[in-house]
C-alpha positions as CSV (number, residue, x, y, z in Angstrom):
1,M,-50.3,-60.9,49.3
2,T,-49.1,-60.2,45.8
3,M,-46.7,-57.4,45.2
4,T,-47.2,-55.5,41.9
5,T,-44.6,-53.2,40.4
6,D,-45.5,-50.4,38.1
7,T,-43.6,-50.5,34.9
8,P,-42.5,-47.2,33.5
9,P,-44.2,-46.1,30.2
10,V,-42.2,-46.8,27.1
11,V,-41.0,-43.5,25.7
12,P,-40.5,-43.6,21.9
13,A,-36.9,-43.0,20.9
14,T,-36.1,-39.6,19.6
15,P,-34.6,-39.8,16.1
16,P,-31.1,-38.6,15.9
17,R,-30.7,-35.0,14.9
18,V,-29.1,-34.5,11.5
19,T,-26.2,-32.1,11.9
20,L,-25.0,-29.7,9.3
21,R,-21.8,-31.6,9.0
22,A,-23.7,-34.8,8.2
23,R,-25.7,-32.9,5.6
24,L,-22.6,-31.5,4.0
25,A,-21.0,-35.0,4.0
26,K,-24.1,-36.4,2.3
27,A,-24.1,-33.7,-0.3
28,W,-20.4,-34.2,-0.9
29,D,-21.0,-37.9,-1.6
30,S,-23.9,-37.3,-4.0
31,D,-23.7,-38.1,-7.7
32,L,-23.8,-34.4,-8.6
33,A,-20.8,-33.6,-6.4
34,W,-18.9,-36.7,-7.7
35,S,-19.5,-35.6,-11.2
36,F,-18.3,-32.0,-10.4
37,R,-15.1,-33.3,-8.7
38,H,-14.2,-35.4,-11.7
39,S,-14.9,-32.7,-14.3
40,P,-12.0,-30.3,-14.8
41,V,-14.0,-28.2,-17.2
42,A,-16.8,-27.7,-14.6
43,I,-14.2,-26.7,-11.9
44,V,-12.5,-24.2,-14.1
45,A,-15.8,-22.8,-15.4
46,T,-17.2,-22.5,-11.8
47,A,-14.0,-20.8,-10.6
48,M,-14.0,-18.3,-13.5
49,T,-17.8,-17.6,-13.0
50,V,-17.4,-17.0,-9.3
51,L,-14.3,-14.8,-9.9
52,L,-16.0,-12.6,-12.5
53,L,-19.2,-12.4,-10.5
54,T,-17.4,-11.5,-7.3
55,A,-15.2,-8.9,-9.1
56,S,-18.3,-7.2,-10.6
57,L,-20.2,-7.1,-7.4
58,C,-17.2,-5.7,-5.5
59,A,-16.4,-3.2,-8.2
60,G,-16.7,-0.3,-5.8
61,W,-13.9,-1.7,-3.7
62,I,-11.7,-3.3,-6.4
63,A,-11.9,-0.8,-9.2
64,P,-9.3,2.0,-8.9
65,Q,-11.7,4.5,-10.5
66,N,-15.5,5.0,-10.5
67,A,-16.3,4.5,-14.2
68,F,-19.7,6.3,-13.8
69,D,-18.2,9.4,-12.1
70,P,-17.2,12.1,-14.7
71,A,-15.2,13.9,-12.0
72,A,-12.9,11.0,-11.6
73,I,-11.9,11.1,-15.3
74,N,-8.9,13.1,-16.5
75,L,-8.8,13.8,-20.3
76,L,-5.0,14.0,-20.2
77,D,-5.0,10.2,-19.6
78,A,-6.9,9.4,-22.8
79,Y,-5.5,6.7,-25.1
80,T,-3.0,5.5,-22.5
81,K,-1.6,2.1,-23.6
82,P,-1.9,-1.0,-21.3
83,G,0.7,-0.9,-18.6
84,D,1.7,2.8,-19.2
85,I,1.4,5.7,-16.8
86,G,-1.2,8.4,-17.5
87,M,0.0,11.9,-18.3
88,G,-2.7,13.6,-16.1
89,S,-2.9,11.4,-13.0
90,N,0.5,9.6,-12.9
91,T,-1.4,6.3,-12.4
92,V,-0.5,3.0,-14.1
93,F,-3.4,1.8,-16.2
94,W,-2.9,-2.0,-16.6
95,L,-5.6,-2.3,-19.3
96,G,-5.2,1.2,-20.8
97,T,-7.7,3.9,-21.1
98,D,-10.3,5.0,-23.6
99,N,-10.8,8.2,-25.5
100,Q,-12.1,10.0,-22.3
101,G,-9.3,8.8,-20.1
102,R,-11.4,6.3,-18.3
103,D,-9.7,3.3,-16.8
104,L,-10.7,0.2,-18.9
105,F,-10.2,-2.1,-15.9
106,S,-12.7,-0.1,-13.8
107,A,-15.1,0.3,-16.8
108,I,-15.1,-3.5,-17.4
109,L,-15.9,-4.2,-13.7
110,Y,-18.7,-1.8,-13.6
111,G,-19.9,-2.9,-17.1
112,S,-19.9,-6.5,-16.0
113,R,-22.1,-5.6,-13.1
114,V,-24.7,-4.0,-15.4
115,S,-24.6,-7.0,-17.8
116,L,-25.0,-9.5,-15.0
117,F,-27.8,-7.5,-13.5
118,V,-29.7,-7.5,-16.8
119,G,-28.9,-11.1,-17.5
120,F,-30.1,-12.5,-14.1
121,L,-33.3,-10.5,-14.0
122,S,-34.2,-11.2,-17.6
123,V,-33.7,-14.9,-17.0
124,A,-35.7,-14.8,-13.8
125,F,-38.5,-13.0,-15.6
126,S,-38.6,-15.5,-18.5
127,V,-38.4,-18.5,-16.0
128,V,-41.4,-17.2,-14.0
129,M,-43.4,-16.5,-17.1
130,G,-42.4,-19.7,-19.0
131,V,-42.8,-22.0,-16.1
132,G,-46.2,-20.6,-15.1
133,L,-47.6,-20.8,-18.7
134,G,-46.1,-24.3,-19.1
135,L,-47.7,-25.6,-15.9
136,I,-51.1,-24.2,-17.0
137,S,-50.8,-25.5,-20.5
138,G,-49.7,-29.0,-19.5
139,Y,-52.1,-29.4,-16.6
140,V,-55.3,-27.8,-18.0
141,G,-54.9,-29.0,-21.6
142,G,-57.5,-28.4,-24.2
143,R,-57.9,-25.1,-25.9
144,T,-55.8,-23.4,-23.3
145,D,-52.9,-25.7,-24.1
146,A,-53.4,-25.2,-27.8
147,F,-53.5,-21.4,-27.5
148,I,-50.3,-21.1,-25.4
149,M,-48.4,-23.6,-27.5
150,R,-49.3,-21.8,-30.8
151,V,-48.2,-18.5,-29.3
152,A,-44.9,-20.2,-28.3
153,D,-44.5,-21.7,-31.8
154,I,-45.0,-18.4,-33.4
155,Q,-42.4,-16.7,-31.2
156,L,-39.9,-19.5,-31.6
157,S,-40.1,-19.0,-35.4
158,F,-38.5,-15.6,-35.0
159,P,-35.0,-14.9,-33.7
160,A,-34.9,-13.8,-30.0
161,I,-33.0,-10.7,-30.8
162,L,-35.8,-9.6,-33.2
163,I,-38.4,-10.1,-30.6
164,A,-36.4,-8.1,-28.1
165,L,-35.9,-5.3,-30.7
166,L,-39.6,-5.2,-31.4
167,F,-40.6,-4.9,-27.8
168,F,-37.9,-2.4,-27.1
169,G,-39.1,-0.2,-29.9
170,V,-42.7,-0.4,-28.8
171,A,-41.8,0.4,-25.2
172,R,-39.8,3.4,-26.2
173,G,-42.8,4.7,-28.2
174,V,-45.1,4.3,-25.2
175,I,-42.7,5.6,-22.5
176,P,-42.3,9.4,-22.4
177,P,-38.9,10.6,-23.8
178,S,-38.0,12.2,-20.4
179,H,-38.0,8.7,-18.8
180,H,-36.1,6.8,-21.5
181,E,-32.8,6.7,-19.7
182,Q,-34.4,5.8,-16.3
183,M,-36.5,3.0,-17.8
184,A,-34.0,1.7,-20.4
185,I,-32.5,-1.1,-18.2
186,W,-36.0,-2.3,-17.1
187,V,-37.3,-2.2,-20.6
188,L,-34.3,-4.2,-21.7
189,I,-34.9,-6.8,-19.0
190,V,-38.5,-7.3,-20.0
191,A,-37.6,-7.4,-23.7
192,I,-35.0,-10.1,-23.2
193,G,-37.3,-12.0,-20.8
194,L,-40.2,-12.0,-23.3
195,S,-37.9,-13.3,-26.1
196,N,-36.9,-16.5,-24.1
197,W,-40.0,-17.6,-22.2
198,A,-41.2,-20.1,-24.8
199,Q,-38.4,-22.6,-24.2
200,Y,-39.3,-22.9,-20.5
201,A,-43.0,-23.2,-21.4
202,R,-42.5,-26.1,-23.9
203,T,-40.2,-28.0,-21.5
204,V,-42.4,-27.6,-18.4
205,R,-45.5,-28.4,-20.4
206,G,-44.1,-31.8,-21.5
207,S,-43.0,-32.7,-18.0
208,T,-46.3,-31.6,-16.5
209,M,-48.3,-33.8,-19.0
210,V,-46.4,-36.8,-17.6
211,E,-46.7,-35.8,-14.0
212,R,-50.4,-35.0,-14.0
213,N,-51.3,-38.7,-14.7
214,K,-49.3,-40.1,-11.8
215,E,-50.9,-41.5,-8.7
216,Y,-49.9,-38.7,-6.3
217,V,-51.5,-36.1,-8.5
218,Q,-54.7,-38.3,-8.8
219,A,-54.8,-38.7,-5.0
220,A,-54.5,-34.9,-4.5
221,R,-57.5,-34.5,-6.9
222,V,-59.6,-37.0,-5.0
223,M,-58.8,-35.2,-1.8
224,G,-60.3,-32.0,-3.3
225,R,-57.1,-30.0,-3.6
226,P,-57.4,-26.9,-5.9
227,A,-55.7,-27.1,-9.2
228,L,-53.3,-24.2,-8.4
229,F,-52.3,-26.0,-5.2
230,I,-51.6,-29.2,-7.0
231,M,-49.5,-27.5,-9.7
232,A,-47.5,-25.5,-7.1
233,R,-47.1,-28.1,-4.4
234,H,-46.9,-31.4,-6.3
235,V,-46.1,-30.9,-10.0
236,L,-43.7,-27.9,-9.9
237,P,-41.0,-29.5,-7.7
238,N,-40.8,-32.5,-10.1
239,V,-40.3,-30.4,-13.3
240,T,-37.6,-27.9,-12.1
241,G,-34.6,-30.0,-13.1
242,P,-34.7,-29.2,-16.8
243,V,-35.6,-25.6,-16.0
244,L,-32.4,-25.1,-14.0
245,V,-30.3,-26.4,-16.9
246,I,-32.0,-24.1,-19.4
247,A,-31.8,-21.1,-17.1
248,T,-28.0,-21.6,-16.6
249,I,-27.4,-21.8,-20.4
250,N,-29.8,-18.9,-21.1
251,L,-28.0,-16.7,-18.6
252,A,-25.0,-16.7,-21.0
253,L,-27.3,-16.1,-24.0
254,A,-29.1,-13.2,-22.1
255,I,-25.8,-11.5,-21.4
256,I,-24.8,-11.8,-25.1
257,E,-28.2,-10.6,-26.1
258,E,-27.9,-7.6,-23.9
259,A,-24.4,-6.9,-25.3
260,T,-25.8,-7.2,-28.8
261,L,-28.6,-4.7,-28.2
262,S,-26.3,-2.3,-26.4
263,F,-23.9,-2.6,-29.3
264,L,-26.7,-1.7,-31.7
265,G,-27.4,1.4,-29.6
266,V,-30.8,0.3,-28.3
267,G,-29.9,-1.2,-24.9
268,V,-28.2,0.3,-21.9
269,P,-27.7,4.1,-22.1
270,A,-24.3,5.6,-22.4
271,T,-24.5,7.0,-18.8
272,Q,-24.6,3.4,-17.5
273,P,-22.2,1.5,-19.8
274,S,-22.3,-2.3,-20.0
275,L,-19.9,-4.6,-21.8
276,G,-21.9,-4.2,-25.0
277,T,-21.7,-0.4,-24.8
278,L,-17.9,-0.6,-24.2
279,I,-17.5,-2.8,-27.2
280,R,-19.6,-0.4,-29.3
281,F,-17.4,2.5,-28.3
282,G,-14.2,0.4,-28.8
283,Q,-14.9,-0.8,-32.3
284,Q,-14.5,2.8,-33.5
285,Y,-10.8,2.6,-32.6
286,L,-10.0,-0.9,-33.8
287,F,-8.1,0.2,-36.9
288,S,-6.7,3.4,-35.5
289,G,-4.1,1.8,-33.3
290,E,-6.0,1.8,-29.9
291,W,-6.9,-1.9,-30.1
292,W,-7.1,-2.3,-26.3
293,I,-10.3,-0.2,-26.1
294,L,-12.2,-3.0,-27.9
295,F,-10.1,-6.0,-27.1
296,F,-10.4,-6.1,-23.3
297,P,-14.2,-5.5,-23.0
298,A,-14.7,-8.2,-25.7
299,L,-12.4,-10.6,-23.9
300,A,-14.3,-10.1,-20.6
301,L,-17.6,-10.7,-22.4
302,V,-16.2,-13.9,-24.0
303,L,-14.9,-15.2,-20.7
304,L,-18.1,-14.5,-18.8
305,A,-20.4,-16.1,-21.4
306,L,-18.1,-19.0,-22.0
307,S,-17.7,-19.9,-18.4
308,I,-21.4,-19.8,-17.7
309,N,-22.1,-21.8,-20.9
310,L,-19.6,-24.5,-19.9
311,L,-21.1,-24.7,-16.5
312,G,-24.6,-25.1,-18.0
313,D,-23.4,-27.8,-20.3
314,W,-21.9,-29.8,-17.4
315,L,-25.1,-29.3,-15.3
316,R,-27.1,-30.7,-18.2
317,D,-25.0,-33.8,-18.5
318,A,-24.8,-34.3,-14.7
319,L,-28.6,-34.1,-14.2
320,N,-29.4,-36.4,-17.2
321,P,-28.6,-40.1,-16.4
322,R,-28.6,-41.0,-20.1
323,L,-25.7,-38.7,-20.8
324,R,-23.5,-40.0,-17.9
């Protein structure tokens, strides 16, 4: 009599679970992290950007005065020099006050919040518009490609500030006067976004024309995938690298463009001052002795734009193997 033994079924081995610590270690050992650790400019620019961004977002807790509240302003504190004590509130104003007695440190924090808000949303708007049109132009081709690119070429032939001024003027003519102040920031965001979409469209269009002829895109077409699905699922993830670099650099340009428009008096209303509005107010007192009213808002704008711009330059070099 033969004895048979049942062999247990072979259970496939479960792949080891990747922990968060292992993912962080892998990210720390990546080429991008190595480039960041060995770039003092990128470290300083990142620290400055994070510091200014955190300070502006936490302005309600950090600022000693609400710059948007007229009840918190004492006219007796007007023209207080940096480091002096105000006559009306007996408070030390480290950056001085303006002609209304408003603390410049508080005004800069709140103004930076408005400038960053406009900058981030305008860049997001231009990225969505430019990437979408670039994908359609590069993937579809033909007359659609020719039309979108000719519109982009025409826009690129004009300065971005001129396009923003044109749209801002048209929008103010369409919107009722009673809603001008409420809609000013949103009109400004759309105006700056419309002036910068062409760069994204041209960059994404060139990358899409390369990706659409690759085998994985051809396989998706053979499988009957819709064109929108192919563009969103397969092409878009492979063209976002240059877009991220352009968006980082354009964030600094958008902040400067907002400050320029506000300085010209067509941007953020006076009731919601940004860095550009503070500079516009301060330039009236540059030659009258109250230099700090202009100097400190301008310094904050320079530091903010410079740190973001240096961070974008490092990111461009780090993501481009030819520049390493």
